[in-house]
C-alpha positions as CSV (number, residue, x, y, z in Angstrom):
1,M,100.5,81.2,127.0
2,T,101.7,84.7,127.4
3,L,100.9,85.5,123.8
4,L,97.5,84.0,124.1
5,A,96.8,86.4,127.0
6,E,97.6,89.5,124.9
7,K,94.7,91.9,124.3
8,K,96.0,92.4,120.8
9,F,95.7,88.7,120.1
10,H,92.2,88.6,121.5
11,L,91.1,91.5,119.3
12,F,92.7,89.8,116.3
13,V,90.8,86.5,117.0
14,F,87.5,88.4,117.4
15,S,88.1,90.4,114.2
16,V,88.8,87.2,112.2
17,F,85.7,85.6,113.6
18,F,83.4,88.6,112.6
19,L,85.0,88.9,109.2
20,I,84.5,85.2,108.4
21,A,80.9,85.4,109.6
22,S,80.2,88.4,107.4
23,V,81.5,86.8,104.1
24,F,80.5,83.1,104.7
25,G,79.2,81.3,101.7
26,N,75.8,80.4,100.5
27,E,73.7,78.1,102.7
28,S,73.4,75.6,99.8
29,I,77.1,74.9,100.1
30,P,77.8,72.3,102.9
31,I,80.9,74.2,104.0
32,R,80.3,73.4,107.7
33,H,80.3,69.7,107.2
34,L,83.2,69.9,104.9
35,I,85.2,71.7,107.6
36,T,84.2,69.3,110.4
37,D,85.0,66.3,108.1
38,F,88.3,68.0,107.2
39,N,87.6,67.4,103.5
40,I,90.2,69.8,102.1
41,A,90.0,68.5,98.5
42,E,86.3,69.3,98.3
43,I,86.7,72.7,100.0
44,L,89.3,73.6,97.4
45,F,87.1,72.4,94.6
46,L,84.2,74.5,95.8
47,Y,86.4,77.5,96.3
48,N,87.6,77.3,92.7
49,S,84.3,76.4,91.1
50,S,81.6,78.3,93.1
51,D,81.2,82.1,92.9
52,E,79.1,81.8,96.1
53,F,81.7,80.1,98.3
54,F,82.1,83.5,99.8
55,R,79.6,86.4,99.6
56,T,80.0,90.1,99.8
57,P,78.5,91.6,103.0
58,N,75.4,92.9,101.1
59,T,72.9,93.1,104.0
60,S,72.8,95.5,107.0
61,I,73.6,92.7,109.5
62,R,76.5,91.3,107.4
63,I,78.0,94.8,106.7
64,T,77.8,95.6,110.4
65,L,79.7,92.4,111.2
66,F,82.3,93.2,108.5
67,I,82.8,96.8,109.7
68,L,83.1,95.6,113.3
69,G,85.6,92.9,112.3
70,S,87.6,95.2,110.1
71,S,87.7,97.9,112.8
72,L,88.9,95.4,115.4
73,L,91.5,94.2,113.0
74,F,92.8,97.7,112.4
75,I,92.9,98.4,116.2
76,S,94.8,95.1,116.8
77,F,97.3,96.2,114.2
78,V,98.0,99.7,115.8
79,M,97.9,98.6,119.4
80,R,101.2,98.1,121.2
81,A,102.1,94.5,122.2
82,S,103.6,93.9,125.7
83,T,106.1,91.3,124.3
84,S,108.9,92.6,122.1
85,L,111.0,90.4,119.8
86,S,114.4,90.2,121.5
87,N,116.3,89.3,118.3
88,K,115.1,91.0,115.2
89,K,118.2,90.4,113.2
90,N,117.1,87.2,111.5
91,I,113.6,88.4,110.6
92,S,115.1,91.6,109.3
93,S,117.4,89.6,107.0
94,I,114.5,87.6,105.7
95,F,112.5,90.8,105.0
96,N,115.5,92.3,103.2
97,I,115.7,89.3,100.9
98,L,111.9,89.1,100.3
99,L,111.7,92.8,99.4
100,L,114.7,92.4,97.1
101,I,113.0,89.4,95.4
102,F,109.7,91.2,95.1
103,F,110.9,94.4,93.4
104,I,113.3,92.6,91.1
105,S,110.8,89.9,90.0
106,I,107.6,92.0,89.8
107,V,107.6,92.2,86.0
108,V,110.1,89.5,84.9
109,T,108.5,86.4,86.5
110,E,105.0,85.0,86.6
111,N,104.7,83.8,90.2
112,I,107.8,84.6,92.2
113,Y,106.8,88.1,93.2
114,N,103.4,86.8,94.4
115,I,105.1,84.1,96.6
116,S,107.4,86.7,98.1
117,A,104.4,89.1,98.7
118,I,102.4,86.4,100.4
119,L,105.4,85.6,102.7
120,I,105.9,89.3,103.5
121,I,102.2,89.7,104.4
122,L,102.1,86.5,106.6
123,I,105.3,87.3,108.5
124,S,104.4,91.0,109.0
125,T,100.9,90.1,110.3
126,V,102.4,87.7,112.9
127,F,105.0,90.3,113.9
128,T,102.4,93.1,114.1
129,I,100.0,91.1,116.3
130,F,102.6,89.7,118.7
131,F,105.7,91.9,118.7
132,S,105.0,95.4,117.6
133,T,105.7,97.7,120.5
134,K,106.3,101.2,119.1
135,R,103.7,104.0,119.3
136,F,102.6,106.1,116.3
137,N,102.7,109.8,115.8
138,K,99.8,111.7,114.1
139,Y,101.4,111.6,110.7
140,E,101.6,107.8,110.8
141,M,98.1,107.4,112.1
142,N,96.8,109.6,109.4
143,L,98.6,107.5,106.8
144,L,97.4,104.2,108.2
145,L,93.9,105.5,108.6
146,S,93.8,106.5,104.9
147,Y,94.6,102.9,104.0
148,F,92.0,101.5,106.3
149,I,89.1,103.8,105.2
150,F,90.0,103.4,101.5
151,F,89.8,99.6,102.0
152,L,86.6,99.7,104.0
153,Y,84.3,102.0,102.0
154,P,83.9,99.8,98.8
155,F,82.6,97.1,101.1
156,F,80.1,99.5,102.6
157,T,78.8,100.3,99.1
158,T,77.7,96.6,98.7
159,T,74.7,97.5,100.9
160,Y,73.2,99.4,98.0
161,H,75.0,98.0,94.9
162,E,75.3,94.3,94.1
163,T,79.0,93.5,94.0
164,S,81.0,90.3,93.6
165,L,83.9,89.5,96.1
166,S,86.3,89.4,93.2
167,E,85.7,93.1,92.4
168,L,86.7,93.9,96.0
169,D,89.9,91.8,95.9
170,N,92.3,94.6,95.1
171,Y,91.0,96.8,98.0
172,L,92.1,94.0,100.4
173,R,95.7,95.0,99.7
174,F,95.2,98.3,101.4
175,M,94.4,96.6,104.7
176,L,97.2,94.1,104.3
177,A,99.6,97.0,103.7
178,I,99.2,98.2,107.3
179,P,101.0,95.3,109.0
180,I,103.7,95.6,106.4
181,Y,104.3,99.2,107.3
182,I,104.2,98.5,111.0
183,T,106.7,95.6,110.7
184,L,109.2,97.4,108.4
185,R,109.3,100.5,110.6
186,E,110.5,98.4,113.5
187,L,112.9,96.2,111.8
188,N,116.4,97.1,110.6
189,I,115.6,97.1,107.0
190,S,118.6,97.6,104.7
191,Y,118.2,100.6,102.5
192,N,121.0,99.1,100.4
193,A,118.7,96.1,99.7
194,V,115.8,98.3,98.8
195,S,117.8,100.7,96.6
196,F,119.5,97.8,94.8
197,S,116.1,96.2,94.2
198,F,115.0,99.3,92.3
199,M,118.2,99.3,90.3
200,F,118.2,95.6,89.5
201,G,114.4,95.8,88.8
202,C,115.3,98.4,86.0
203,L,118.1,96.2,84.7
204,F,116.1,93.0,84.4
205,S,113.0,94.6,83.1
206,G,115.0,96.1,80.3
207,L,116.9,92.8,79.5
208,V,113.7,90.7,79.5
209,S,111.8,93.3,77.4
210,I,114.5,93.2,74.8
211,L,114.2,89.4,74.6
212,F,110.4,89.6,74.3
213,F,110.7,92.3,71.6
214,I,113.2,90.3,69.6
215,D,110.8,87.4,69.7
216,S,107.6,89.3,68.8
217,G,108.7,92.6,67.2
218,Q,105.8,94.3,69.0
219,S,105.1,96.2,72.2
220,T,106.1,94.1,75.1
221,R,104.2,93.3,78.3
222,V,106.6,90.6,79.5
223,Y,104.9,88.8,82.5
224,T,102.1,91.3,83.0
225,S,98.6,91.4,81.7
226,S,99.1,94.5,79.5
227,T,101.8,96.7,78.1
228,S,100.6,99.7,80.2
229,I,101.1,97.8,83.4
230,F,104.6,96.6,82.4
231,G,105.5,100.2,81.3
232,A,104.1,101.8,84.5
233,I,106.0,99.5,86.8
234,S,109.2,99.9,84.8
235,L,108.8,103.7,84.8
236,V,108.4,103.9,88.6
237,L,111.5,101.7,89.1
238,L,113.4,103.9,86.6
239,L,112.5,107.2,88.3
240,L,113.3,105.8,91.7
241,T,116.7,104.6,90.5
242,I,117.5,108.0,88.9
243,S,116.4,109.7,92.1
244,S,118.9,107.6,94.0
245,K,121.9,108.8,92.0
246,E,123.5,110.6,94.9
247,Y,123.0,107.7,97.2
248,Y,124.5,105.2,94.8
249,F,127.5,107.4,94.0
250,N,128.2,108.1,97.7
251,Q,127.8,104.5,98.8
252,F,129.0,102.5,95.8
253,K,131.6,104.6,94.0
254,N,133.0,101.6,92.2
255,H,129.6,100.6,90.7
256,K,128.7,103.8,88.7
257,N,128.7,101.9,85.4
258,L,126.1,99.5,86.8
259,F,123.9,102.5,87.7
260,Y,124.1,103.9,84.1
261,V,123.4,100.5,82.6
262,S,120.4,100.1,84.8
263,I,119.1,103.5,83.7
264,A,119.5,102.6,80.1
265,M,117.7,99.3,80.6
266,G,114.9,101.0,82.4
267,L,114.4,103.4,79.6
268,I,114.4,100.6,77.1
269,A,111.7,98.8,79.1
270,V,109.5,101.9,79.1
271,F,109.9,102.5,75.4
272,L,109.5,98.9,74.4
273,S,106.2,98.7,76.3
274,G,104.8,101.1,73.8
275,S,102.8,102.9,76.4
276,R,102.4,106.6,75.3
277,S,100.9,107.8,78.5
278,L,104.2,107.1,80.4
279,L,105.9,109.8,78.3
280,F,104.0,112.4,80.3
281,P,105.4,111.7,83.7
282,L,108.9,111.0,82.2
283,I,108.9,114.4,80.5
284,I,107.8,116.1,83.7
285,F,110.6,114.4,85.6
286,I,113.2,115.4,83.1
287,I,112.0,119.0,83.3
288,Y,112.3,118.8,87.1
289,L,115.9,117.5,86.7
290,F,116.8,120.5,84.6
291,F,115.5,123.1,87.0
292,S,115.9,121.5,90.4
293,K,118.5,123.0,92.7
294,S,118.2,120.2,95.3
295,E,121.4,118.6,96.6
296,L,119.5,115.3,96.3
297,L,119.6,115.3,92.5
298,R,122.9,116.7,91.1
299,I,122.5,116.1,87.4
300,N,124.9,117.4,84.8
301,K,122.7,119.5,82.5
302,F,124.9,118.9,79.4
303,V,124.9,115.2,79.9
304,L,121.1,115.1,80.5
305,S,120.5,117.2,77.3
306,L,122.8,114.9,75.3
307,L,120.9,111.9,76.7
308,V,117.5,113.2,75.8
309,I,118.6,114.1,72.3
310,S,120.2,110.7,71.8
311,I,117.2,108.8,73.1
312,T,114.8,110.8,70.9
313,S,117.0,110.3,67.8
314,L,117.3,106.5,68.5
315,M,113.5,106.2,68.9
316,L,113.0,107.9,65.5
317,I,115.7,105.9,63.8
318,L,114.7,102.5,65.1
319,N,111.0,103.3,64.8
320,L,110.2,101.6,68.2
321,P,106.7,100.5,69.1
322,I,106.1,103.6,71.1
323,M,106.8,105.8,68.1
324,K,104.4,103.8,66.0
325,R,101.7,104.3,68.6
326,I,102.5,108.1,68.8
327,Y,102.0,108.3,65.0
328,N,98.7,106.3,65.3
329,S,97.5,108.5,68.2
330,Y,98.1,111.7,66.1
331,D,96.3,110.2,63.1
332,S,93.3,109.0,65.1
333,T,93.0,112.2,67.1
334,Y,93.2,114.4,63.9
335,N,90.7,112.3,62.0
336,Y,88.4,112.3,65.1
337,L,88.5,116.1,65.5
338,T,88.3,116.9,61.7
339,E,86.0,114.2,60.4
340,G,84.4,112.6,63.5
341,S,85.7,109.3,62.3
342,Q,86.1,106.4,64.8
343,H,89.2,104.4,65.3
344,Y,87.9,101.2,63.8
345,Y,87.1,102.9,60.4
346,L,90.6,103.9,59.5
347,H,93.1,102.2,61.8
348,Q,93.5,100.6,65.2
349,D,94.3,102.8,68.1
350,S,93.1,103.4,71.7
351,I,92.9,107.2,71.8
352,V,89.4,107.7,70.4
353,P,87.9,104.7,72.4
354,R,89.4,106.3,75.6
355,I,87.8,109.6,74.8
356,N,84.4,107.8,74.3
357,I,85.0,105.9,77.6
358,W,85.7,109.2,79.5
359,K,82.6,110.8,77.9
360,G,80.5,107.9,79.0
361,S,82.0,107.9,82.5
362,I,81.2,111.6,82.9
363,N,77.6,111.0,81.7
364,I,77.2,108.2,84.2
365,I,78.6,110.3,87.0
366,K,76.0,113.1,86.2
367,S,73.2,110.5,86.7
368,N,74.8,108.9,89.9
369,P,77.0,111.6,91.5
370,I,76.7,110.6,95.2
371,Y,76.6,106.8,95.4
372,G,78.0,105.8,92.1
373,I,76.9,102.7,90.2
374,G,78.9,100.0,92.2
375,L,82.0,98.1,91.3
376,N,80.2,95.5,89.2
377,N,78.0,97.6,86.9
378,Y,80.4,99.7,84.8
379,T,80.2,97.5,81.6
380,V,76.4,97.5,81.7
381,E,76.1,101.3,82.2
382,L,78.7,102.0,79.5
383,D,76.8,99.7,77.1
384,K,73.6,101.7,77.8
385,Q,75.5,104.9,76.9
386,I,76.5,103.4,73.6
387,R,73.0,101.9,72.7
388,S,71.3,105.2,73.6
389,K,73.9,106.9,71.2
390,K,75.2,109.2,73.9
391,I,78.7,108.0,73.0
392,S,80.2,106.1,70.0
393,P,80.9,102.4,70.2
394,I,84.2,101.4,71.8
395,K,84.4,98.4,69.4
396,N,82.9,97.9,66.0
397,N,80.9,94.9,67.1
398,P,77.0,95.2,67.4
399,D,77.0,92.3,69.9
400,N,79.6,93.8,72.2
401,P,79.9,97.6,71.5
402,S,81.5,98.3,74.9
403,A,84.2,95.7,74.3
404,G,83.5,94.3,77.8
405,M,85.2,97.4,79.3
406,N,85.0,97.3,83.1
407,H,86.9,100.4,84.1
408,A,87.2,104.0,82.9
409,H,90.9,104.1,81.9
410,N,91.2,106.9,84.5
411,Q,91.5,106.1,88.2
412,Y,89.8,109.3,89.4
413,L,86.8,108.8,87.0
414,D,86.7,105.1,87.8
415,V,86.5,105.6,91.5
416,Y,83.9,108.4,91.1
417,V,81.7,106.4,88.7
418,K,81.7,103.2,90.9
419,T,81.8,104.5,94.5
420,G,80.5,108.1,94.1
421,L,81.7,111.4,95.5
422,V,82.7,109.8,98.8
423,G,85.0,107.3,97.0
424,L,86.7,110.1,95.1
425,L,87.3,112.1,98.2
426,L,88.8,109.1,99.9
427,L,91.2,108.6,97.0
428,I,92.2,112.2,97.3
429,Y,92.6,111.8,101.1
430,F,94.8,108.7,100.4
431,I,97.1,110.7,98.1
432,Y,97.2,113.7,100.5
433,S,98.1,111.6,103.5
434,H,101.2,110.4,101.7
435,Y,102.1,113.9,100.6
436,I,101.9,115.2,104.2
437,F,103.8,112.2,105.5
438,Y,106.7,112.7,103.1
439,K,106.7,116.5,103.5
440,Y,107.4,116.2,107.2
441,K,111.0,117.3,108.1
442,F,111.8,117.4,104.4
443,S,114.4,119.8,102.8
444,I,116.6,119.9,99.8
445,K,119.7,119.1,101.8
446,Y,121.2,115.7,101.3
447,N,120.6,113.2,104.1
448,A,118.9,109.9,104.5
449,N,115.5,111.3,105.6
450,N,115.3,113.8,102.7
451,H,116.4,111.2,100.2
452,I,113.6,108.8,101.3
453,S,111.1,111.7,101.2
454,L,112.2,112.5,97.7
455,L,111.7,108.9,96.6
456,G,108.3,108.8,98.2
457,N,107.2,112.0,96.5
458,V,108.6,110.9,93.1
459,A,106.7,107.6,93.4
460,L,103.5,109.4,94.6
461,I,103.5,112.0,91.8
462,C,104.3,109.3,89.2
463,F,101.3,107.1,90.4
464,C,99.0,110.2,90.4
465,I,99.9,110.9,86.7
466,I,99.6,107.3,85.7
467,M,96.1,107.4,87.3
468,L,95.1,110.0,84.7
469,F,95.4,107.4,81.9
470,N,95.1,104.1,83.6
471,T,93.0,102.4,86.3
472,I,95.5,101.1,88.8
473,L,92.9,99.4,91.0
474,A,91.6,97.3,88.1
475,H,94.9,95.4,88.0
476,Q,96.1,93.2,90.8
477,Q,99.8,93.4,89.9
478,L,99.9,97.2,89.6
479,T,97.9,97.7,92.8
480,L,100.2,95.3,94.7
481,F,103.2,97.1,93.4
482,M,101.9,100.6,94.3
483,V,101.0,99.5,97.8
484,F,104.4,97.8,98.4
485,I,106.4,100.7,97.1
486,M,104.5,103.3,99.2
487,M,104.6,101.3,102.3
488,T,108.2,100.4,102.0
489,L,109.3,104.0,101.4
490,S,107.1,105.2,104.2
491,A,108.4,102.6,106.7
492,L,112.0,103.5,105.7
493,K,111.4,107.2,106.5
494,S,109.8,106.3,109.9
495,N,112.7,103.9,110.6
496,I,115.3,106.7,109.9
497,L,113.4,109.3,111.9
498,W,112.9,107.0,114.9
499,T,116.6,107.4,115.6
500,S,116.2,111.2,115.7
501,W,115.4,113.1,118.8
502,Y,112.7,115.2,117.2
503,W,110.8,112.2,116.0
504,K,110.8,110.6,119.4
505,N,109.8,113.8,121.1
506,Y,106.9,114.2,118.6
507,I,105.3,110.9,119.5
508,S,101.8,111.5,121.0
C-alpha cells in the first residue's frame, strides 16, 4: 500500500494511461471487447496481422496526449522515491549477469540478447519507479534530457507527416534507456563483469565469424541483418577491449594471453565482415595509440607497428573479403569519376550507389530543409529523384530503381532528410551531451573514473564515425547496442563518482 501511495507511481500510471490513449488502434478493431472478454489469442492475432492495431499520434489531440504521457513518464523516472531498496545485492548480481549475457550474445545469437535486454528494461523500470532515491546533477539531467527529446521529436513530426508506428520503433529505445541508466547508477554493478563482457564479446564474435566464413567463403554477418551491423558491433567491442588494456593487466595479470587472443578474434571479426567503412575508425584509433601519452593506454609502439604490418600482410596474402571489397571500391570509384559508369554496368559494388543516395538526400534536403519529409517517405522521394533524372538509379531495374532504399546510408543526412533541421540539431545535442558528460573530471591519469571516461569517448567517437557511412537508427540491433553501451558506461562513471566527495558536493 505504501508503494501505491507514491507520487512517482501515480505519475507513472497516468503517463501509461495517456500514452495508451494516444496510440490506441482503429475503431474498426474491437479491441475493447477483446480486452473485457480476455481474449488473448485474438488480441495477439490482431497485433501480428493488423497494421492499425496501434496508430501513431497523428492528430493534435493525440499528439498532445502523447507528449503529456511521455513527459509524465520522464518526470516519474527522474523523481526520487521515498522507499529505498534495502538489499540491492541480489538485483545487482542479476544485472551483472544480464549485462554480461547481452554484450557477449549481441552478434553470436539470434534471440538471447533480446531476451536479456527485455529483462533489463523491465527490472530497471520497476526499480526506477519504486526504489530510485538519488538525485541528479546538471550533467546527468542534460544527458537524460537529450535521450528524452531525441525520443519525443520524431513522434511530434507525425502531426505533419504520415508515419507508421514501426518506423518510430527504434526511437522508443532512447526513452527505455533512461530507467536503465538510473538503475545502473544506484546498483553495485561490477566493472569486472562489464569489461569481461567486452572481451568475451570480441572473442566469440571472432570465433563465430570464422565458422560462418568457412561455411560460406564470403563476408559474414553471423546473426545480424547485414555485414555492416556485425562489423560495427564487433569494432566497438574491439576498441573498448583494447582501451581496457591497463585495467586487464592490473586486475588480471594471469590472463594476459586471453586479452591478446580476444583482440585477435575481434580483428578477425571486423575483417571477415568485409565492411570497408570500419577501416576508417580503426585507422584513426591506431594513430591515436601511436601518439597518445595517456597513462590509460600504454602501448608498445614497436609491438603495435609489428601488429599493423602483420595484419596488413595477412589481409593481402589471404585475400580476405574486406580486401576484395577494397579493390571493388577502387575500380567502381575510378570508373565513375573517369567514365561516369554506374556500378551495375561493370561490377557489383555499393560505393557508387551510396554516392547517388547521398546526392539524392542532399537534393531532398534542399526542398525540405526545416520539417523534412517524414520517416515513411524516403523511398518515394528517392524514387522521384531517380525518375526525374536528378540522380542515377540505385539499381538497374526500371520497376524498382531505388532498390527500396529507406535510409540515406549516413545517419546525419538521414535524420536531416526525415526530421528536418530540428532533428539534426537534436542528434548533435545527443552527441554533445555525452561528450560533456564524459569530459567531466577527466584527465590522462590512470584511475577508475578516467578509464570509464576514456571508454565512453572511444565508443562515442566510434559511433559518430560509423554514422558517416551507416544509418544506425535504421537497424534495431545496432540501435539497441549503441543505447546499451552508452548508458552502461555513463552509469558506471556516475557510480564511481558517487563515492567521491566532489561529486556529492556538486549535486544540485
